[in-house]
C-alpha positions in Angstrom: -5.2 -6.8 -23.6 -1.8 -5.2 -24.3 -2.8 -2.2 -22.3 -3.7 -4.3 -19.3 -0.4 -6.2 -19.5 1.6 -2.9 -19.8 -0.3 -1.5 -16.9 0.4 -4.5 -14.8 4.1 -4.5 -15.7 4.3 -0.8 -14.8 2.8 -1.5 -11.4 5.2 -4.4 -10.8 8.2 -2.2 -11.8 7.1 0.7 -9.7 6.6 -1.5 -6.6 9.8 -3.3 -7.1 11.7 -0.3 -5.8 10.1 -0.6 -2.4 11.9 -2.7 0.2 10.1 -5.2 2.4 10.1 -2.8 5.3 8.5 0.0 3.2 5.7 -2.1 1.9 3.8 -2.4 5.2 0.1 -2.0 4.5 0.7 -1.9 0.8 -0.3 -5.4 -0.1 -3.5 -5.4 1.9 -4.5 -2.0 0.6 -3.7 -3.0 -3.0 -5.9 -6.1 -2.8 -8.8 -4.1 -1.3 -8.3 -1.2 -3.7 -8.1 -3.6 -6.7 -11.3 -5.3 -5.8 -13.1 -2.0 -5.2 -11.7 -0.6 -8.4 -12.8 -3.6 -10.4 -16.3 -3.4 -8.9 -16.4 0.4 -9.6 -16.0 0.1 -13.3 -13.1 -2.2 -14.2 -10.4 0.1 -12.8 -8.6 -2.5 -10.8 -5.1 -1.3 -11.5 -5.9 2.3 -10.5 -7.6 1.0 -7.4 -4.7 -1.2 -6.5 -2.2 1.7 -6.8 -4.5 3.9 -4.7 -5.1 1.2 -2.2 -1.4 0.6 -1.8 -0.8 4.3 -1.1 -3.6 4.5 1.4 -2.6 1.2 3.1 1.0 2.3 3.4 -0.1 5.7 4.9 -2.4 4.0 7.4 0.3 1.6 8.4 2.7 4.5 9.0 0.1 6.3 11.1 -0.4 3.1 13.2 3.3 2.8 13.7 3.7 6.4 14.8 0.7 6.0 17.2 2.2 2.8 18.7 5.6 4.5 19.1 4.0 7.4 21.0 2.1 5.0 23.3 5.3 3.4 24.6 6.5 4.9 27.8 9.8 6.8 27.7 12.9 5.0 29.0 13.9 5.8 32.6 17.2 7.6 32.9 19.4 6.8 35.9 
């Protein structure tokens, strides 16, 4: 039980450094990864960390794609 609490505390401390703008996609990815990790052999913490990383990466890719899709401003 102490290991789980220490792991959870480590996750909270490591995620506390991220600002709200940097956490896009992280929460959704962490939830999905945590559930998948739990179902794959009680590795919910590892799944949540991996899900956060993947969710953040996918949100960044989506933002870059949306920025490229906007038309360039017209110069006069």
